[in-house]
N, CA, C and O of each residue as an XYZ file, in Angstrom:
684
protein
N     -16.245      6.983      8.954
C     -15.837      5.607      8.778
C     -14.561      5.543      7.961
O     -14.253      6.449      7.186
N     -13.837      4.474      8.144
C     -12.602      4.285      7.388
C     -12.784      3.130      6.433
O     -13.535      2.193      6.707
N     -12.090      3.200      5.305
C     -12.102      2.065      4.385
C     -11.420      0.892      5.077
O     -10.351      1.047      5.668
N     -12.035     -0.267      5.000
C     -11.437     -1.453      5.605
C     -10.111     -1.745      4.908
O      -9.984     -1.589      3.693
N      -9.145     -2.163      5.683
C      -7.830     -2.450      5.109
C      -7.908     -3.651      4.188
O      -8.655     -4.597      4.436
N      -7.119     -3.598      3.114
C      -7.010     -4.747      2.231
C      -6.279     -5.847      2.976
O      -5.477     -5.581      3.871
N      -6.557     -7.062      2.606
C      -5.892     -8.189      3.252
C      -4.382     -7.999      3.177
O      -3.832     -7.727      2.110
N      -3.726     -8.144      4.307
C      -2.283     -7.941      4.345
C      -1.522     -9.220      4.017
O      -0.296     -9.206      3.904
N      -2.242    -10.314      3.865
C      -1.570    -11.561      3.534
C      -0.919    -11.425      2.167
O      -1.382    -10.661      1.320
N       0.136    -12.157      1.966
C       0.911    -12.033      0.737
C       0.097    -12.424     -0.481
O      -0.460    -13.521     -0.531
N       0.024    -11.536     -1.465
C      -0.569    -11.935     -2.727
C       0.311    -12.992     -3.382
O       1.458    -13.192     -2.981
N      -0.219    -13.652     -4.366
C       0.463    -14.779     -4.974
C       1.092    -14.400     -6.306
O       0.486    -13.689     -7.107
N       2.309    -14.878     -6.537
C       2.956    -14.740     -7.834
C       2.616    -15.984     -8.624
O       2.839    -17.100     -8.154
N       2.081    -15.805     -9.813
C       1.727    -16.912    -10.678
C       2.654    -16.879    -11.876
O       2.702    -15.883    -12.598
N       3.377    -17.934    -12.090
C       4.272    -18.019    -13.243
C       3.532    -18.735    -14.372
O       2.858    -19.740    -14.144
N       3.662    -18.219    -15.565
C       3.072    -18.872    -16.732
C       4.005    -19.981    -17.182
O       5.123    -20.095    -16.679
N       3.563    -20.789    -18.113
C       4.406    -21.863    -18.634
C       5.704    -21.295    -19.202
O       6.764    -21.911    -19.087
N       5.613    -20.129    -19.808
C       6.792    -19.518    -20.418
C       7.814    -19.074    -19.384
O       9.004    -19.002    -19.689
N       7.375    -18.777    -18.167
C       8.308    -18.278    -17.159
C       8.464    -19.249    -15.986
O       9.131    -18.922    -15.004
N       7.861    -20.436    -16.073
C       7.904    -21.394    -14.964
C       9.310    -21.878    -14.659
O       9.582    -22.297    -13.534
N      10.193    -21.831    -15.616
C      11.559    -22.293    -15.383
C      12.260    -21.457    -14.325
O      13.206    -21.929    -13.694
N      11.817    -20.231    -14.121
C      12.389    -19.365    -13.090
C      11.355    -19.167    -11.993
O      11.001    -18.031    -11.676
N      10.870    -20.245    -11.416
C       9.773    -20.199    -10.465
C      10.150    -19.620     -9.105
O       9.293    -19.524     -8.227
N      11.400    -19.236     -8.909
C      11.818    -18.604     -7.660
C      11.063    -17.293     -7.503
O      11.246    -16.385     -8.314
N      10.193    -17.162     -6.453
C       9.403    -15.953     -6.310
C      10.247    -14.709     -6.041
O       9.751    -13.590     -6.173
N      11.527    -14.887     -5.662
C      12.388    -13.734     -5.436
C      13.016    -13.249     -6.739
O      13.676    -12.210     -6.764
N      12.815    -13.991     -7.809
C      13.371    -13.601     -9.103
C      12.637    -12.371     -9.624
O      11.560    -12.018     -9.144
N      13.233    -11.741    -10.600
C      12.639    -10.541    -11.194
C      11.394    -10.901    -11.995
O      11.302    -11.975    -12.591
N      10.437     -9.974    -11.993
C       9.225    -10.149    -12.781
C       9.576    -10.168    -14.263
O      10.439     -9.422    -14.723
N       8.896    -11.028    -14.990
C       9.080    -11.150    -16.433
C       7.728    -10.992    -17.115
O       6.684    -11.179    -16.490
N       7.751    -10.647    -18.398
C       6.512    -10.600    -19.169
C       5.848    -11.968    -19.082
O       6.498    -13.001    -19.244
N       4.567    -11.958    -18.829
C       3.809    -13.200    -18.657
C       3.522    -13.528    -17.208
O       2.560    -14.241    -16.920
N       4.339    -13.021    -16.277
C       4.091    -13.261    -14.857
C       2.836    -12.527    -14.402
O       2.505    -11.455    -14.909
N       2.155    -13.120    -13.450
C       0.941    -12.512    -12.910
C       0.999    -12.492    -11.387
O       1.576    -13.382    -10.763
N       0.401    -11.478    -10.808
C       0.227    -11.380     -9.361
C      -1.259    -11.485     -9.072
O      -2.072    -10.850     -9.744
N      -1.618    -12.284     -8.076
C      -3.020    -12.426     -7.676
C      -3.156    -12.056     -6.208
O      -2.333    -12.437     -5.375
N      -4.197    -11.315     -5.912
C      -4.460    -10.940     -4.524
C      -5.135    -12.100     -3.806
O      -5.629    -13.038     -4.433
N      -5.146    -12.021     -2.509
C      -5.990    -12.910     -1.716
C      -7.428    -12.453     -1.912
O      -7.667    -11.358     -2.422
N      -8.368    -13.265     -1.521
C      -9.785    -12.894     -1.623
C     -10.067    -11.678     -0.752
O      -9.547    -11.549      0.357
N     -10.896    -10.798     -1.276
C     -11.270     -9.568     -0.564
C     -12.780     -9.434     -0.605
O     -13.370     -9.436     -1.685
N     -13.417     -9.317      0.554
C     -14.866     -9.131      0.639
C     -15.143     -7.642      0.880
O     -14.610     -7.055      1.821
N     -15.969     -7.040      0.034
C     -16.358     -5.640      0.218
C     -17.615     -5.581      1.073
O     -18.609     -6.246      0.783
N     -17.559     -4.776      2.129
C     -18.645     -4.681      3.108
C     -19.476     -3.416      2.908
O     -19.117     -2.536      2.126
N     -20.580     -3.346      3.623
C     -21.409     -2.139      3.630
C     -20.595     -0.938      4.107
O     -20.729      0.159      3.564
N     -19.752     -1.140      5.119
C     -18.925     -0.048      5.636
C     -17.935      0.452      4.577
O     -17.698      1.656      4.469
N     -17.359     -0.466      3.799
C     -16.448     -0.068      2.720
C     -17.171      0.841      1.729
O     -16.653      1.890      1.344
N     -18.363      0.434      1.324
C     -19.135      1.186      0.327
C     -19.535      2.550      0.885
O     -19.432      3.559      0.187
N     -19.987      2.588      2.128
C     -20.383      3.859      2.741
C     -19.187      4.801      2.876
O     -19.306      5.999      2.616
N     -18.037      4.264      3.281
C     -16.840      5.093      3.417
C     -16.397      5.628      2.061
O     -16.031      6.797      1.946
N     -16.427      4.788      1.043
C     -16.029      5.232     -0.298
C     -16.992      6.296     -0.816
O     -16.560      7.266     -1.439
N     -18.281      6.129     -0.569
C     -19.261      7.138     -0.986
C     -18.965      8.474     -0.307
O     -19.079      9.529     -0.931
N     -18.590      8.430      0.951
C     -18.263      9.649      1.679
C     -17.015     10.332      1.156
O     -16.986     11.555      1.011
N     -15.988      9.554      0.875
C     -14.719     10.109      0.401
C     -14.835     10.598     -1.042
O     -14.324     11.666     -1.378
N     -15.501      9.826     -1.892
C     -15.558     10.145     -3.322
C     -16.692     11.098     -3.690
O     -16.633     11.774     -4.717
N     -17.721     11.148     -2.850
C     -18.907     11.936     -3.188
C     -19.867     11.197     -4.099
O     -20.907     11.747     -4.460
N     -19.552      9.968     -4.481
C     -20.428      9.168     -5.342
C     -21.499      8.518     -4.471
O     -21.290      7.456     -3.885
N     -22.636      9.176     -4.405
C     -23.748      8.691     -3.578
C     -24.883      8.135     -4.435
O     -26.051      8.208     -4.052
N     -24.539      7.584     -5.584
C     -25.532      6.951     -6.449
C     -26.298      5.914     -5.624
O     -25.679      5.072     -4.972
N     -27.626      5.959     -5.640
C     -28.396      5.029     -4.807
C     -28.231      3.556     -5.162
O     -28.623      2.707     -4.362
N     -27.674      3.208     -6.315
C     -27.432      1.785     -6.602
C     -26.359      1.221     -5.671
O     -26.234      0.005     -5.522
N     -25.585      2.114     -5.045
C     -24.557      1.678     -4.098
C     -25.060      1.704     -2.649
O     -24.554      0.968     -1.802
N     -26.047      2.544     -2.367
C     -26.418      2.818     -0.975
C     -27.830      2.391     -0.592
O     -28.118      2.271      0.598
N     -28.710      2.159     -1.543
C     -30.124      1.877     -1.269
C     -30.501      0.558     -1.936
O     -30.602      0.479     -3.160
N     -30.705     -0.467     -1.128
C     -30.975     -1.801     -1.643
C     -32.234     -1.839     -2.511
O     -32.223     -2.445     -3.582
N     -33.319     -1.200     -2.061
C     -34.568     -1.209     -2.831
C     -34.382     -0.511     -4.181
O     -34.885     -0.987     -5.200
N     -33.669      0.602     -4.191
C     -33.417      1.311     -5.447
C     -32.570      0.454     -6.377
O     -32.862      0.352     -7.569
N     -31.516     -0.166     -5.833
C     -30.622     -0.988     -6.650
C     -31.396     -2.131     -7.305
O     -31.172     -2.436     -8.477
N     -32.310     -2.769     -6.555
C     -33.095     -3.886     -7.093
C     -34.145     -3.397     -8.088
O     -34.389     -4.041     -9.109
N     -34.756     -2.272     -7.790
C     -35.832     -1.756     -8.637
C     -35.313     -1.008     -9.840
O     -35.092     -1.594    -10.900
N     -35.119      0.287     -9.675
C     -34.699      1.157    -10.784
C     -33.333      0.771    -11.323
O     -33.085      0.905    -12.521
N     -32.435      0.292    -10.458
C     -31.092     -0.065    -10.900
C     -31.033     -1.379    -11.664
O     -30.126     -1.592    -12.468
N     -32.000     -2.264    -11.415
C     -32.034     -3.545    -12.108
C     -31.025     -4.564    -11.615
O     -30.749     -5.546    -12.305
N     -30.468     -4.347    -10.428
C     -29.499     -5.288     -9.866
C     -30.241     -6.266     -8.960
O     -30.637     -5.913     -7.849
N     -30.426     -7.484     -9.432
C     -31.258     -8.475     -8.749
C     -30.818     -8.774     -7.326
O     -31.656     -9.060     -6.471
N     -29.539     -8.713     -7.060
C     -29.037     -9.049     -5.724
C     -28.878     -7.826     -4.828
O     -28.381     -7.948     -3.708
N     -29.291     -6.648     -5.300
C     -29.238     -5.463     -4.452
C     -28.061     -4.556     -4.751
O     -27.602     -4.457     -5.889
N     -27.575     -3.885     -3.692
C     -26.543     -2.849     -3.837
C     -25.256     -3.391     -4.431
O     -24.828     -4.509     -4.145
N     -24.649     -2.547     -5.279
C     -23.389     -2.920     -5.913
C     -22.268     -2.041     -5.363
O     -22.481     -0.889     -4.983
N     -21.090     -2.610     -5.333
C     -19.891     -1.898     -4.888
C     -19.474     -0.944     -6.014
O     -19.569     -1.284     -7.193
N     -19.018      0.234     -5.640
C     -18.493      1.179     -6.629
C     -17.408      0.487     -7.451
O     -16.503     -0.136     -6.897
N     -17.505      0.599     -8.774
C     -16.516     -0.033     -9.640
C     -15.111      0.462     -9.380
O     -14.158     -0.316     -9.422
N     -14.971      1.763     -9.107
C     -13.630      2.299     -8.872
C     -13.057      1.822     -7.536
O     -11.839      1.733     -7.387
N     -13.911      1.518     -6.575
C     -13.427      0.941     -5.318
C     -12.850     -0.445     -5.584
O     -11.774     -0.773     -5.084
N     -13.551     -1.257     -6.363
C     -13.037     -2.581     -6.710
C     -11.743     -2.443     -7.511
O     -10.778     -3.165     -7.264
N     -11.725     -1.521     -8.467
C     -10.544     -1.321     -9.313
C      -9.335     -0.839     -8.512
O      -8.200     -0.973     -8.971
N      -9.560     -0.284     -7.333
C      -8.425      0.171     -6.514
C      -7.558     -0.998     -6.042
O      -6.454     -0.786     -5.542
N      -8.051     -2.223     -6.198
C      -7.233     -3.385     -5.850
C      -6.012     -3.511     -6.758
O      -4.982     -4.037     -6.334
N      -6.110     -3.037     -8.002
C      -4.993     -3.179     -8.947
C      -3.753     -2.390     -8.515
O      -2.683     -2.984     -8.383
N      -3.855     -1.076     -8.289
C      -2.645     -0.366     -7.862
C      -2.166     -0.829     -6.485
O      -0.966     -0.808     -6.212
N      -3.084     -1.243     -5.622
C      -2.678     -1.749     -4.308
C      -1.858     -3.029     -4.459
O      -0.865     -3.218     -3.756
N      -2.266     -3.896     -5.361
C      -1.552     -5.146     -5.597
C      -0.149     -4.880     -6.151
O       0.827     -5.493     -5.719
N      -0.066     -3.969     -7.101
C       1.241     -3.631     -7.688
C       2.153     -2.989     -6.643
O       3.309     -3.389     -6.498
N       1.643     -2.006     -5.923
C       2.467     -1.296     -4.937
C       2.892     -2.202     -3.780
O       3.956     -1.993     -3.197
N       2.079     -3.200     -3.441
C       2.471     -4.097     -2.351
C       3.672     -4.953     -2.732
O       4.417     -5.392     -1.856
N       3.867     -5.192     -4.005
C       5.008     -5.975     -4.471
C       6.182     -5.121     -4.920
O       7.329     -5.569     -4.913
N       5.886     -3.886     -5.312
C       6.920     -2.991     -5.830
C       6.792     -1.628     -5.162
O       6.304     -0.683     -5.781
N       7.230     -1.509     -3.888
C       7.126     -0.221     -3.200
C       7.790      0.889     -4.012
O       8.892      0.714     -4.531
N       7.123      2.006     -4.116
C       7.619      3.115     -4.911
C       7.080      3.119     -6.329
O       7.384      4.025     -7.105
N       6.274      2.109     -6.681
C       5.671      2.063     -8.013
C       4.769      3.272     -8.194
O       4.107      3.714     -7.255
N       4.749      3.799     -9.405
C       3.872      4.922     -9.740
C       2.883      4.416    -10.782
O       3.266      4.008    -11.879
N       1.619      4.450    -10.422
C       0.547      3.994    -11.305
C       0.247      5.119    -12.281
O      -0.158      6.203    -11.861
N       0.435      4.886    -13.575
C       0.349      5.954    -14.567
C      -0.969      5.993    -15.320
O      -1.460      7.080    -15.624
N      -1.556      4.852    -15.631
C      -2.816      4.850    -16.371
C      -3.565      3.553    -16.144
O      -2.996      2.544    -15.726
N      -4.862      3.605    -16.433
C      -5.724      2.438    -16.262
C      -6.895      2.559    -17.225
O      -7.522      3.616    -17.299
N      -7.198      1.510    -17.956
C      -8.444      1.427    -18.717
C      -9.248      0.288    -18.106
O      -8.691     -0.739    -17.717
N     -10.550      0.476    -18.026
C     -11.399     -0.506    -17.351
C     -12.647     -0.800    -18.162
O     -13.201      0.080    -18.820
N     -13.080     -2.050    -18.105
C     -14.397     -2.439    -18.594
C     -15.069     -3.159    -17.438
O     -14.576     -4.180    -16.958
N     -16.193     -2.622    -16.998
C     -16.939     -3.248    -15.910
C     -17.850     -4.295    -16.542
O     -18.889     -3.962    -17.112
N     -17.454     -5.559    -16.437
C     -18.112     -6.651    -17.142
C     -19.279     -7.262    -16.368
O     -20.226     -7.764    -16.973
N     -19.220     -7.223    -15.049
C     -20.280     -7.791    -14.205
C     -20.262     -7.049    -12.870
O     -19.209     -6.596    -12.424
N     -21.430     -6.925    -12.234
C     -21.453     -6.209    -10.955
C     -20.777     -6.994     -9.839
O     -20.762     -8.225     -9.828
N     -20.218     -6.234     -8.901
C     -19.730     -6.796     -7.644
C     -20.707     -6.309     -6.587
O     -20.844     -5.105     -6.372
N     -21.379     -7.228     -5.936
C     -22.389     -6.887     -4.943
C     -21.761     -6.765     -3.562
O     -20.743     -7.395     -3.274
N     -22.370     -5.956     -2.717
C     -21.913     -5.832     -1.336
C     -21.920     -7.231     -0.727
O     -22.922     -7.943     -0.789
N     -20.796     -7.612     -0.143
C     -20.643     -8.936      0.452
C     -19.940     -9.940     -0.444
O     -19.523    -10.998      0.027
N     -19.798     -9.629     -1.733
C     -19.085    -10.529     -2.640
C     -17.600    -10.563     -2.302
O     -17.035     -9.584     -1.815
N     -16.986    -11.702     -2.568
C     -15.537    -11.823     -2.490
C     -14.971    -11.694     -3.893
O     -15.523    -12.230     -4.853
N     -13.875    -10.984     -3.997
C     -13.229    -10.791     -5.293
C     -11.749    -11.142     -5.188
O     -11.161    -11.135     -4.107
N     -11.172    -11.447     -6.334
C      -9.736    -11.667     -6.460
C      -9.265    -10.787     -7.608
O      -9.845    -10.811     -8.694
N      -8.221    -10.016     -7.370
C      -7.634     -9.172     -8.412
C      -6.392     -9.861     -8.964
O      -5.678    -10.565     -8.250
N      -6.158     -9.640    -10.245
C      -4.972    -10.192    -10.892
C      -4.393     -9.155    -11.841
O      -5.123     -8.503    -12.588
N      -3.083     -9.009    -11.803
C      -2.377     -8.191    -12.780
C      -1.334     -9.083    -13.432
O      -0.629     -9.829    -12.751
N      -1.237     -9.004    -14.758
C      -0.271     -9.814    -15.497
C       0.591     -8.900    -16.345
O       0.076     -8.085    -17.109
N       1.891     -9.033    -16.214
C       2.828     -8.217    -16.988
C       2.746     -8.612    -18.457
O       3.009     -9.760    -18.816
N       2.380     -7.652    -19.300
C       2.302     -7.893    -20.738
C       3.575     -7.461    -21.446
O       4.091     -8.173    -22.307
N       4.078     -6.282    -21.076
C       5.300     -5.736    -21.674
C       6.107     -5.056    -20.586
O       5.554     -4.431    -19.681
N       7.416     -5.185    -20.683
C       8.323     -4.533    -19.743
C       9.396     -3.818    -20.560
O      10.030     -4.404    -21.437
N       9.580     -2.537    -20.249
C      10.571     -1.740    -20.973
C      11.382     -0.949    -19.945
O      10.811     -0.287    -19.079
N      12.700     -1.015    -20.039
C      13.569     -0.246    -19.153
C      13.706      1.165    -19.703
O      13.868      1.369    -20.906
N      13.638      2.144    -18.789
C      13.773      3.548    -19.196
C      14.242      4.376    -18.006
O      13.580      4.399    -16.968
N      15.367      5.050    -18.147
C      15.875      5.985    -17.138
C      15.935      5.391    -15.737
O      15.492      6.019    -14.775
N      16.471      4.209    -15.621
C      16.665      3.605    -14.310
C      15.422      3.020    -13.675
O      15.465      2.595    -12.521
N      14.333      2.989    -14.387
C      13.130      2.334    -13.864
C      12.516      1.509    -14.986
O      13.044      1.467    -16.097
N      11.411      0.861    -14.694
C      10.803     -0.059    -15.645
C       9.364      0.368    -15.904
O       8.593      0.601    -14.973
N       9.020      0.467    -17.174
C       7.643      0.773    -17.559
C       6.991     -0.568    -17.865
O       7.426     -1.299    -18.755
N       5.930     -0.881    -17.103
C       5.282     -2.182    -17.256
C       3.823     -1.977    -17.637
O       3.085     -1.235    -16.988
N       3.433     -2.655    -18.707
C       2.028     -2.680    -19.117
C       1.436     -3.964    -18.550
O       1.954     -5.054    -18.791
N       0.352     -3.832    -17.798
C      -0.303     -4.963    -17.149
C      -1.692     -5.196    -17.732
O      -2.395     -4.241    -18.061
N      -2.086     -6.446    -17.860
C      -3.495     -6.797    -18.026
C      -4.065     -6.846    -16.619
O      -3.437     -7.405    -15.720
N      -5.247     -6.270    -16.410
C      -5.852     -6.247    -15.084
C      -7.200     -6.952    -15.150
O      -8.005     -6.697    -16.046
N      -7.436     -7.839    -14.194
C      -8.698     -8.570    -14.147
C      -9.122     -8.733    -12.695
O      -8.294     -8.892    -11.799
N     -10.431     -8.690    -12.489
C     -10.989     -8.939    -11.165
C     -12.114     -9.954    -11.332
O     -12.971     -9.813    -12.205
N     -12.098    -10.974    -10.483
C     -13.058    -12.066    -10.580
C     -13.895    -12.178     -9.309
O     -13.431    -11.868     -8.212
N     -15.141    -12.628     -9.480
C     -16.006    -12.977     -8.351
C     -16.382    -14.449     -8.498
O     -15.976    -15.113     -9.451
N     -17.152    -14.942     -7.553
C     -17.702    -16.308     -7.646
C     -16.632    -17.365     -7.867
O     -16.695    -18.132     -8.828
N     -15.660    -17.401     -6.986
C     -14.595    -18.410     -7.084
C     -13.941    -18.420     -8.458
O     -13.753    -19.475     -9.065
N     -13.602    -17.240     -8.933
C     -12.888    -17.055    -10.201
C     -13.709    -17.449    -11.427
O     -13.144    -17.658    -12.500
N     -15.018    -17.552    -11.290
C     -15.862    -17.938    -12.413
C     -16.371    -16.750    -13.215
O     -16.616    -16.876    -14.415
N     -16.535    -15.600    -12.571
C     -17.132    -14.445    -13.237
C     -16.120    -13.308    -13.328
O     -15.582    -12.862    -12.315
N     -15.867    -12.848    -14.540
C     -15.004    -11.692    -14.750
C     -15.814    -10.434    -14.451
O     -16.795    -10.146    -15.136
N     -15.409     -9.697    -13.442
C     -16.123     -8.476    -13.055
C     -15.508     -7.239    -13.695
O     -16.232     -6.344    -14.133
N     -14.187     -7.181    -13.754
C     -13.484     -6.040    -14.351
C     -12.368     -6.576    -15.239
O     -11.655     -7.512    -14.877
N     -12.237     -5.964    -16.400
C     -11.189     -6.308    -17.349
C     -10.550     -5.003    -17.804
O     -11.254     -4.020    -18.034
N      -9.243     -4.979    -17.935
C      -8.612     -3.742    -18.389
C      -7.117     -3.880    -18.549
O      -6.565     -4.980    -18.547
N      -6.470     -2.725    -18.688
C      -5.017     -2.649    -18.769
C      -4.539     -1.476    -17.944
O      -5.253     -0.489    -17.763
N      -3.325     -1.597    -17.446
C      -2.723     -0.530    -16.648
C      -1.267     -0.358    -17.070
O      -0.646     -1.262    -17.629
N      -0.749      0.826    -16.785
C       0.662      1.124    -17.011
C       1.208      1.634    -15.681
O       0.600      2.481    -15.027
N       2.364      1.105    -15.294
C       2.991      1.551    -14.053
C       4.492      1.672    -14.256
O       5.092      0.945    -15.048
N       5.087      2.609    -13.522
C       6.531      2.779    -13.484
C       7.024      2.091    -12.216
O       6.620      2.456    -11.112
N       7.889      1.105    -12.371
C       8.404      0.353    -11.232
C       9.869      0.706    -11.009
O      10.633      0.794    -11.970
N      10.273      0.908     -9.755
C      11.680      1.213     -9.482
C      12.577     -0.008     -9.661
O      13.786      0.131     -9.849
N      11.991     -1.204     -9.604
C      12.725     -2.462     -9.746
C      11.754     -3.518    -10.244
O      10.538     -3.344    -10.152
N      12.282     -4.603    -10.765
C      11.446     -5.749    -11.136
C      11.522     -6.841    -10.080
O      10.868     -7.876    -10.209
N      12.326     -6.616     -9.025
C      12.420     -7.561     -7.919
C      11.186     -7.417     -7.044
O      10.830     -6.312     -6.632
N      10.538     -8.532     -6.765
C       9.375     -8.507     -5.889
C       9.821     -8.205     -4.465
O      10.836     -8.718     -3.996
N       9.055     -7.374     -3.793
C       9.353     -7.025     -2.416
C       9.217     -8.272     -1.536
O       8.220     -8.989     -1.616
N      10.225     -8.523     -0.699
C      10.139     -9.672      0.202
C       9.101     -9.430      1.280
O       8.551    -10.389      1.821
N       8.813     -8.171      1.614
C       7.783     -7.873      2.608
C       6.420     -8.322      2.123
O       5.615     -8.788      2.930
N       6.128     -8.201      0.833
C       4.847     -8.624      0.287
C       4.712    -10.129      0.324
O       3.595    -10.645      0.294
N       5.823    -10.849      0.390
C       5.791    -12.309      0.364
C       5.558    -12.911      1.747
O       5.243    -14.096      1.859
N       5.710    -12.116      2.794
C       5.572    -12.653      4.153
C       4.149    -12.888      4.529
O       3.871    -13.338      5.640
């Protein structure tokens, strides 16, 4: 099986009050700007494919009865946390082709169940120019339940070749 493709629709650039004056989405990213993905639903096939590729065959991901019983997950099987977290580098790379994802810290705050829809968000916290590229520290968050439940919280560091958003990601 193959991992289902992430939604190819353009993720959204969200300008904060501090950066709203430059609301042109073609403008360079600034500290405070955030990128949000479109909604993404994780399926049984996604979880099975990830288990095959990663070797993580924990029954809380693959066996509904186990997940509800021994796992304590009332709604059944949960999506691998690292599969959900893969939305962060995908979101960054879709806007900044050539970006190199350097580090990530994660806190899994709430489970994402098979069939849940999630939205990923990365917000530029700090931007530093170095050797012709940009080192950007991002806050990373993933939400379920129509943005009501924080599922993943963390920070990431990426090297970006430019701060200009890719026009291909905007289409």
